N, C-alpha and C positions, 0 to 999 in steps of 0.2 A: 518538470525535471523527474526523472525516476529514479528512486532510491530502492534498493534492494535491503530491506531490515532484516531479513533472515541471516545474511552473512556477515562474516567479521567485518569486511570492508564494504561499506556501500558504495554503488555504483551512482555517478552523477553523470548525467547526459546533459551538456552544455547548451545543444540546440535543439529547437524542436523542426519538423520539416518544415512546418510553415514560416518558420526564421530562416531556413536556407533558401526557400522560395522566394522571400521575401527581401531577402540581401540585395543592396545596391552598393556596388563599388565608385567612388570617387574616379572620375576621369582626370588622369594627368595630361600634358602636353603630348605625350605618345600612346595616350590610351588609360586603362585602367592603372590604377598605382600598384606596382609589383608587390611592394611592401605588405599593402594592404591585403590584398589576394592572399597572399602566401600565409599570414597571420590566419585570414579566415579557414583555408584550407586545411591549417594544422589543426584548427579546432575541430572543422569534420572528420578529420583522420583519427583524432583522438577519440571521437563519439563513435566512429565506426569499431575502433580498437575496442571499447569498450562493450558496445554490442557485442563482438565477437566474443569477448572473455564471459560476458551473461550467457550466451548461446552455449560455449561449452561446457560451462559449469552445469546449464539445466540438462543438457544431455547426458553428462556424468551423472546426475542425481536421478534422471530417467531411467537410466540404465541400472542405477544400484537399487531403485524400486521395483523394476521388471525382475531383478534377481532374487530379490526379496519376497516378492509375490509367488513367483515359480518356486521357492525352497518351502513357503508357508503351504502351498497347496500341494506339495510334496509329501507333507508330515502326516503320519498315520490320523486318522479322525479319533478323538477320544469318544469311547461309547457314553452316551449321556441316557441315563435312565428315561424311560417314556415318563413325564412329568403329568401328561394328564392320566394315564394309568393309575399313578402315584395318587393323584388328588381324588380321583374317582374310588379307588380302595379306601382312602382315609375317609371319605364322605360316607361311602356306604357302613365302614365301621364307627362313625361319629352316630349314624342314625339308628341302627342296632344298639348302640350304648344308649340312647337318649329315649328311643320309643319302643327297644325291645319288642315284646309279642303284639303289642298294637297294630304294628307295620304287615305282619302276616295274616292278622285278622281282616285287614283293610282290603288287602289284594283279593 
């Protein structure tokens, strides 16, 4: 059984494809029991309606996410300082502070 946990109302599928395939109806005097077939088909129809609701909702979510991605990609990029340059500059300053003139002599 499938339940959609992210929605306020979970979807409940009553039949698996194998259960539909394996379903056997009792035969009456004039064939299958019309009442039993109707009840089974009502359940199948409910499941298909549930699948359709799930599909519609997923399509809507997908469209909303596409719109959000498009909006986010159109926003101006925030200029980030070059982190590597900043780190290298700080390291250089630290080396000068710690080692001082010894660095120049070793080169």
